[in-house]
C-alpha positions in Angstrom: 78.1 89.6 85.6 81.6 88.3 85.5 83.0 86.0 88.2 86.6 86.8 89.1 88.9 84.2 90.6 92.4 84.7 91.9 94.8 81.7 92.1 98.1 82.1 93.9 101.0 79.9 93.0 99.3 79.5 89.6 102.3 78.8 87.5 102.6 75.1 88.0 101.1 72.0 89.7 97.8 72.3 91.5 97.5 76.0 90.9 98.0 75.7 87.1 95.5 72.8 86.8 93.0 74.6 88.9 93.3 77.8 86.9 92.6 75.9 83.7 89.6 74.2 85.3 88.2 77.5 86.6 88.5 79.1 83.2 86.5 76.2 81.8 83.9 76.9 84.4 83.5 80.4 83.2 85.6 82.4 85.7 87.7 85.4 84.7 91.1 84.8 86.1 93.9 86.5 88.0 97.0 84.4 88.2 99.7 85.3 90.8 103.1 83.9 91.5 106.8 84.7 91.6 107.8 83.3 88.2 106.2 85.3 85.4 107.3 82.9 82.6 105.3 80.0 84.3 102.3 82.3 84.8 102.4 83.3 81.2 102.4 79.6 80.2 99.4 79.0 82.6 97.5 82.0 81.2 98.0 80.7 77.6 96.7 77.3 78.7 93.5 78.8 80.1 92.6 80.2 76.8 90.8 83.1 78.4 91.4 86.8 79.2 93.7 86.6 82.2 95.5 89.0 84.5 99.0 87.8 85.2 100.7 89.4 88.2 104.1 88.8 89.7 103.5 88.6 93.5 105.5 87.4 96.5 102.8 86.4 99.0 105.3 86.7 101.8 105.5 90.5 101.4 102.5 92.6 102.5 103.2 95.4 99.9 103.3 92.9 97.1 100.0 91.3 98.1 98.4 94.7 98.5 99.5 95.7 95.0 98.1 92.5 93.6 94.6 93.1 95.0 94.6 96.7 94.1 95.3 95.7 90.5 92.4 93.1 90.6 90.0 95.7 91.9 91.1 98.3 89.4 90.9 95.9 86.5 87.7 93.9 87.3 85.9 95.8 90.1 85.4 92.8 92.2 86.7 89.4 93.4 84.5 86.3 93.8 87.0 83.6 94.6 90.4 83.4 96.2 92.2 80.1 96.0 95.1 80.3 98.5 97.4 77.8 96.9 100.9 79.2 97.0 103.2 76.9 99.0 106.6 75.4 99.3 108.3 72.6 101.3 111.5 72.3 103.2 114.3 69.7 103.1 113.5 66.4 105.0 116.2 66.8 107.6 116.1 66.2 111.4 114.1 68.9 113.2 117.2 70.0 115.1 119.2 70.5 111.9 116.5 72.7 110.1 117.8 76.2 109.5 115.8 79.1 110.8 115.6 80.6 107.3 114.1 77.4 106.0 111.5 77.4 108.7 110.6 81.0 108.1 110.4 80.5 104.3 107.8 77.8 104.7 105.7 79.5 107.3 105.8 82.9 105.6 104.8 81.4 102.2 102.3 78.7 103.2 100.6 80.4 106.2 101.4 84.1 106.4 100.9 84.5 102.6 97.4 82.9 102.9 96.6 85.3 105.7 97.7 88.4 103.8 95.7 87.4 100.8 92.6 86.6 102.9 92.9 89.9 104.6 92.9 91.8 101.3 90.1 89.6 99.8 87.9 90.4 102.8 88.3 94.1 102.2 87.2 93.8 98.6 84.4 91.2 99.2 82.9 93.2 102.0 82.4 96.4 100.0 81.6 95.0 96.5 78.1 94.7 95.1 76.8 92.0 95.2 78.6 91.6 98.5 80.6 88.5 99.5 82.6 85.8 97.9 84.5 82.6 98.6 87.9 81.7 99.8 89.4 78.2 99.4 92.5 77.2 101.2 94.9 74.5 100.0 95.6 72.6 103.2 97.1 69.1 103.5 96.4 65.8 105.1 99.9 66.3 106.7 98.2 68.9 109.0 96.7 66.0 111.0 98.9 63.1 110.0 102.4 64.3 109.3 105.2 62.7 107.5 108.6 62.2 109.2 110.9 65.3 109.1 108.2 67.7 108.0 107.9 70.1 111.0 107.7 73.4 109.1 105.3 72.1 106.4 103.0 70.3 108.9 103.0 73.3 111.3 102.1 75.7 108.4 99.3 73.5 107.1 98.0 72.9 110.7 97.8 76.7 110.9 95.9 76.9 107.6 93.2 74.7 109.2 92.9 77.3 112.0 92.9 80.1 109.5 90.1 78.3 107.5 87.9 78.0 110.6 88.4 81.6 111.7 87.9 82.9 108.2 84.7 80.9 107.8 83.4 82.3 111.1 84.5 85.9 110.6 83.2 86.0 107.0 79.8 84.6 107.9 78.2 88.1 108.5 79.5 89.4 105.2 78.5 86.5 102.9 82.1 85.3 102.7 82.3 81.5 102.7 85.6 79.7 103.4 86.5 76.1 102.9 89.6 73.9 102.7 90.8 71.2 100.4 93.3 68.7 101.8 95.2 66.9 99.1 97.1 63.6 99.3 99.7 62.7 96.6 98.6 64.7 93.6 101.0 64.3 90.7 103.1 67.4 90.7 106.8 68.3 90.8 106.6 68.1 94.6 105.6 64.5 94.5 108.0 63.3 91.8 110.4 61.8 94.4 107.7 59.6 96.0 106.9 58.1 92.6 110.5 57.4 91.7 112.8 57.1 94.8 110.0 56.7 97.4 108.8 58.6 100.4 110.1 58.3 103.9 107.8 56.3 106.1 107.3 56.5 109.9 109.2 53.3 110.4 112.3 54.9 108.7 112.1 53.0 105.4 111.2 54.5 102.0 108.5 53.3 99.7 107.0 54.4 96.5 103.5 55.7 96.8 100.6 56.0 94.3 99.6 59.4 93.1 96.5 60.9 91.4 96.1 63.1 88.4 96.1 66.7 89.5 93.0 67.2 87.3 90.9 65.4 90.0 92.0 68.1 92.5 91.2 70.8 90.1 87.7 69.5 89.5 87.1 69.3 93.3 88.1 72.9 93.7 85.8 73.9 90.9 82.9 72.1 92.6 83.6 74.0 95.8 84.0 77.3 93.9 80.7 77.0 92.0 78.4 76.4 94.9 76.0 79.2 95.7 77.2 81.2 98.7 74.5 79.7 101.0 76.3 76.3 100.6 79.9 75.6 101.6 82.2 72.6 101.6 84.0 73.3 104.9 86.6 70.6 104.5 87.3 68.1 101.6 90.0 65.5 101.3 91.1 64.3 97.9 93.8 61.6 97.9 95.2 58.6 96.2 93.0 55.7 97.3 96.0 53.4 98.2 98.4 55.9 99.6 99.4 55.4 103.3 97.2 57.8 105.2 94.5 56.1 107.3 96.6 54.1 109.7 99.8 55.9 108.7 102.6 55.4 111.2 
């Protein structure tokens, strides 16, 4: 029987690396995102039969269409990796625009909820029943960086969603866990490697990063466990980045 995995935000960074790793682990893939040209590149890199679907996770109708296509094409869904996410400008909290706040919350948190809701509907009724949901959280949820209110609030919400999903899915053989990532090498962390990241004391310093492949392997480990086992929370981070004792 095929194992079908959906990765949101799959066109670049963590999503793309994870898609490639999941393909290597034998999953049939559905890749979703807003930029089709990046998704096509990711699909080519996986080297496997892949569904590419343009989806805006902020829009319920777009998410519903994505999951309807997955069920029509494959008949099931075994893994959802809620990875789609964006950041906001590092500006004083009082200067952050409402639209900037909404964009981050809608993408990072509401999008994950909408995908989880649709995944539940498929996973409950498919045979064999059940599946796994992995949420891309962040260490910022518990130890925020300066000037990161929308991102931190969204990722803190992801932790709550992970816990509720894990509990509500228990009766239906749906497992849910979360991976919290610190300083993976992606476009989003380019500035901290070059110009430096703002620290709690108000200074900027360059920070070490880790190859995104390490994150992808961790997701594959979580994804390939039998459903009677679950990694509830995992942290993967650069060893020497400022986290423990940050601030």
